[in-house]
C-alpha positions in Angstrom: -15.1 30.4 3.2 -13.0 31.4 0.2 -11.1 28.6 -1.6 -7.7 29.4 -3.0 -6.0 26.5 -4.8 -6.7 24.1 -7.6 -3.9 21.6 -6.9 -5.4 18.5 -5.4 -8.6 17.8 -7.4 -7.1 18.4 -10.8 -4.0 16.4 -10.0 -6.2 13.5 -8.8 -8.0 13.8 -12.1 -4.6 13.3 -13.9 -3.5 10.4 -11.6 -6.4 8.0 -12.1 -6.4 5.0 -14.4 -2.6 5.1 -14.8 0.4 2.8 -14.6 1.4 3.2 -11.0 5.0 3.8 -9.7 8.0 2.2 -11.3 9.3 -0.6 -9.0 12.6 -1.0 -10.8 14.2 0.8 -13.8 12.4 -0.3 -16.9 9.6 -2.1 -15.0 6.2 -0.9 -14.0 3.6 -2.1 -11.5 0.5 -2.0 -13.7 -2.9 -1.1 -12.4 -5.9 -1.4 -14.7 -9.3 0.2 -13.9 -12.3 -2.1 -14.1 -15.5 -1.2 -16.0 -17.2 0.0 -12.8 -14.4 2.3 -11.9 -14.3 3.8 -15.4 -18.0 4.3 -15.3 -17.7 6.1 -11.9 -15.1 8.5 -13.4 -17.2 9.0 -16.5 -20.3 9.7 -14.5 -18.5 12.2 -12.3 -16.9 14.0 -15.2 -20.1 14.3 -17.2 -22.4 15.1 -14.2 -24.6 18.1 -15.1 -25.7 18.6 -11.5 -22.4 19.9 -10.2 -22.4 21.5 -6.8 -21.4 24.8 -8.4 -23.0 26.3 -11.6 -20.7 26.9 -14.6 -20.7 30.4 -16.0 -19.9 30.9 -19.7 -20.8 34.5 -20.2 -17.7 36.7 -20.7 -16.8 40.1 -21.8 -14.2 38.8 -24.3 -15.2 35.9 -26.5 -12.4 33.5 -27.6 -12.8 30.8 -30.2 -11.4 27.4 -29.2 -9.3 27.3 -32.3 -7.8 30.8 -31.6 -5.6 30.2 -28.5 -2.4 31.7 -29.8 -0.7 28.3 -29.6 3.0 28.2 -30.4 4.2 25.8 -33.1 7.1 23.4 -33.2 7.1 22.4 -29.5 8.0 18.9 -28.5 4.8 16.9 -28.8 5.8 14.5 -26.0 5.0 17.3 -23.5 1.4 18.0 -22.8 0.7 21.3 -21.0 -2.5 21.8 -19.0 -3.5 25.1 -17.3 -4.7 24.6 -13.7 -6.7 27.5 -12.2 -8.4 28.2 -8.9 -10.6 31.2 -8.2 -10.9 33.3 -5.1 -13.6 36.0 -5.8 -16.3 35.0 -3.4 -18.4 34.0 -6.3 -19.3 30.3 -6.3 -19.5 29.9 -10.1 -17.0 27.8 -12.0 -15.1 29.4 -15.0 -15.7 32.8 -13.4 -13.6 35.4 -11.6 -10.0 36.2 -11.1 -7.6 33.2 -10.7 -5.9 33.2 -7.3 -3.9 30.1 -8.3 -2.6 29.7 -11.9 -0.2 26.8 -12.7 1.0 25.0 -15.8 1.1 21.2 -15.4 3.5 19.7 -18.0 3.4 16.0 -18.5 5.7 14.0 -20.7 3.3 11.4 -22.2 6.1 9.1 -23.1 8.0 9.0 -19.8 5.4 10.1 -17.3 7.6 12.9 -16.0 5.8 15.8 -14.4 6.8 19.4 -14.1 4.8 22.1 -12.4 5.2 25.9 -13.1 3.4 28.4 -10.9 2.7 31.9 -12.1 2.5 34.7 -9.6 -1.0 36.2 -9.9 0.2 39.9 -10.0 2.3 39.6 -13.2 1.5 42.6 -15.4 0.7 41.2 -18.8 -1.0 42.1 -22.1 -4.5 40.6 -22.0 -5.7 39.7 -25.6 -8.6 41.9 -26.5 -7.7 44.7 -24.2 -5.7 47.8 -24.9 -4.1 48.1 -21.5 -2.1 45.7 -19.5 -3.5 44.0 -16.4 -2.6 41.3 -13.9 -2.5 37.8 -15.3 -5.2 36.7 -12.8 -7.8 38.9 -14.6 -7.7 36.9 -17.8 -10.2 34.3 -16.6 -12.6 37.1 -15.3 -12.5 38.8 -18.7 -12.9 35.8 -20.9 -13.0 32.6 -18.9 -10.6 29.6 -19.4 -10.2 30.1 -23.1 -8.9 33.7 -22.7 -6.8 32.5 -19.7 -5.1 29.8 -21.9 -4.6 32.3 -24.7 -3.0 34.8 -22.4 -0.6 32.2 -20.9 0.2 30.9 -24.3 1.3 34.4 -25.4 3.2 35.0 -22.2 5.2 31.8 -22.2 5.1 30.8 -25.9 3.1 27.7 -25.2 0.5 25.4 -26.9 -2.0 24.9 -24.1 -5.5 23.8 -25.1 -6.7 21.9 -22.0 -7.6 23.3 -18.6 -9.0 22.4 -15.2 -10.7 25.2 -13.2 -12.0 24.9 -9.7 -13.7 26.9 -6.9 -12.5 25.0 -3.8 -15.7 24.4 -2.0 -14.9 20.7 -2.2 -11.3 20.9 -1.3 -11.5 19.7 2.3 -13.6 16.6 1.4 -11.2 15.6 -1.3 -8.2 15.7 1.1 -10.2 13.8 3.7 -11.1 11.1 1.1 -7.3 10.4 0.9 -7.1 10.2 4.6 -5.3 13.5 5.0 -1.9 14.6 3.7 1.4 14.2 5.6 3.6 17.3 5.7 6.5 18.8 7.6 5.6 22.4 8.8 7.6 25.2 10.1 6.6 26.5 13.6 4.9 29.5 12.1 3.0 27.4 9.6 1.9 25.0 12.3 0.6 27.8 14.4 -1.4 29.2 11.5 -3.1 25.9 10.7 -3.6 24.8 14.3 -1.2 21.9 14.0 1.5 20.6 16.3 4.8 22.4 16.4 7.2 19.6 15.6 10.0 18.9 13.2 8.4 15.6 12.3 5.9 15.0 9.5 2.2 15.1 10.6 -1.1 14.3 9.0 -3.1 17.4 8.0 -6.9 17.2 7.7 -8.7 18.7 4.8 -9.5 21.8 6.8 -5.8 22.2 7.9 -4.6 21.6 4.3 -6.8 24.3 3.0 -5.5 26.8 5.6 -1.9 25.8 4.7 -2.2 26.6 1.0 -3.9 29.9 1.8 -1.0 31.2 4.0 0.3 34.5 2.7 0.9 36.7 5.8 4.1 34.9 6.7 5.8 36.2 3.5 4.2 37.0 0.2 2.7 35.5 -3.0 6.1 33.9 -3.9 6.1 32.1 -0.5 2.6 31.0 -1.0 3.4 29.6 -4.4 6.3 27.6 -2.8 3.9 26.1 -0.2 1.4 25.2 -3.0 4.2 23.3 -4.8 5.3 21.6 -1.6 1.8 20.6 -0.9 1.4 19.1 -4.4 4.5 16.9 -3.8 3.0 15.7 -0.6 -0.3 14.9 -2.4 1.5 12.9 -5.0 3.3 10.9 -2.3 0.0 10.4 -0.4 -1.8 9.3 -3.5 0.7 6.4 -4.0 -0.1 5.2 -0.5 -3.9 5.3 -1.1 -5.9 2.4 -2.5 -7.3 2.7 -6.0 -10.8 2.8 -4.6 -9.9 5.8 -2.4 -8.4 7.6 -5.4 -11.5 7.0 -7.5 -13.8 8.2 -4.7 -11.7 11.3 -4.3 -11.8 12.0 -8.0 -15.5 11.7 -8.1 -15.8 14.1 -5.2 -13.4 16.5 -6.8 -15.3 16.6 -10.1 -18.2 18.2 -8.3 -16.2 21.4 -8.1 -14.2 21.2 -11.3 -14.8 22.6 -14.8 -12.6 21.1 -17.5 -12.4 20.4 -21.2 -10.6 17.2 -20.7 -12.6 14.2 -21.9 -13.1 11.0 -20.0 -10.8 9.1 -22.3 -8.1 11.7 -21.9 -8.4 11.6 -18.1 -8.1 7.8 -18.0 -5.3 7.5 -20.6 -3.4 10.7 -20.0 -0.5 9.4 -17.9 1.3 6.1 -18.8 3.0 6.2 -15.4 3.3 8.1 -12.1 6.7 8.9 -10.8 7.8 6.7 -7.9 9.4 9.5 -5.8 7.4 12.7 -5.4 10.6 14.6 -4.9 11.5 14.0 -8.6 8.6 16.2 -9.6 10.4 19.4 -10.8 8.8 22.7 -9.9 9.4 26.3 -11.0 8.0 29.7 -9.9 7.7 32.5 -12.5 8.8 35.2 -12.8 12.2 33.9 -11.5 14.6 35.6 -9.1 16.3 38.6 -10.8 13.7 38.8 -13.6 11.1 41.0 -11.9 10.5 44.1 -9.9 7.6 45.2 -7.7 5.7 48.2 -9.2 2.4 50.1 -9.0 0.0 51.0 -11.8 -1.3 54.5 -12.3 -4.5 53.3 -10.6 -2.6 52.3 -7.5 -2.6 48.6 -8.0 0.4 46.5 -6.9 1.8 44.6 -9.8 5.0 42.7 -10.8 6.8 43.8 -13.9 9.1 41.2 -15.4 11.5 40.5 -18.2 9.3 38.8 -20.8 12.1 37.2 -22.7 13.9 35.9 -19.6 10.7 34.4 -18.2 9.8 32.7 -21.5 13.3 31.4 -21.8 13.3 30.1 -18.3 10.1 28.1 -18.8 11.3 26.5 -22.1 14.6 25.6 -20.5 12.8 24.1 -17.5 10.3 22.0 -19.5 12.0 21.4 -22.9 15.6 21.8 -22.0 16.3 24.6 -24.4 
């Protein structure tokens, strides 16, 4: 079964070992990991016997110090590239990315912003003479080329990534006890859930079907469902025990490739927002800045206003 989205496992990686939700303005309910929990995260992150092999042989070689990082950006914001593959190949760090998102975290305030990139964006891939879809960057050069490409498209400074093939998706959701969501009638029918206007708990299997939905609209609609799902995951995480979260992270690491270190994972966020609805989201390219097109080879692509898209991202994250 093909797995399409990176959201939950990587977000759980970011959410462990943190200062949990603000209980009042200026106050925090502090949660500290004990040595055993830290060791569990460390063992999962450094486990060399992952369920999926990691492929590091690519057509385009990119040096870690040559990621086309933009200078002069606000250092309070850490940008991380989240990727999920859907090629039918079980290897990590390999294949086209079906999900490609930029997770922006303000390391001083704990504010989270999530930007999803439509996979058919026609971009210049560093090292190639012709343009291609943005989702091909990972296939040509792995996470390093993917980060370099996104940095050039958005004028960013990304140097950290999480990449996943979602064979472990269902188990991770189930570790959290499911995810509560409100579904439309059409969405409920697709995932074999109840048709109701009330929130209902989705199992891991149902959640995976939900984030894979595309036939109801298009890639833009699917991106919106992915962001909606992520908000629900953040809310559900706050209701889970710390032990549940640690177990879910350990399970998720079995299908994750990342260049985040254990210390970065544990110390990354000083706080988690109390209300998941305050997590701002953006889909790019934005309305009015793109057109549907077809390449000479017959591939469907999205052409976009490069300056407008870059400006929209910087206004969204940096406020300028």
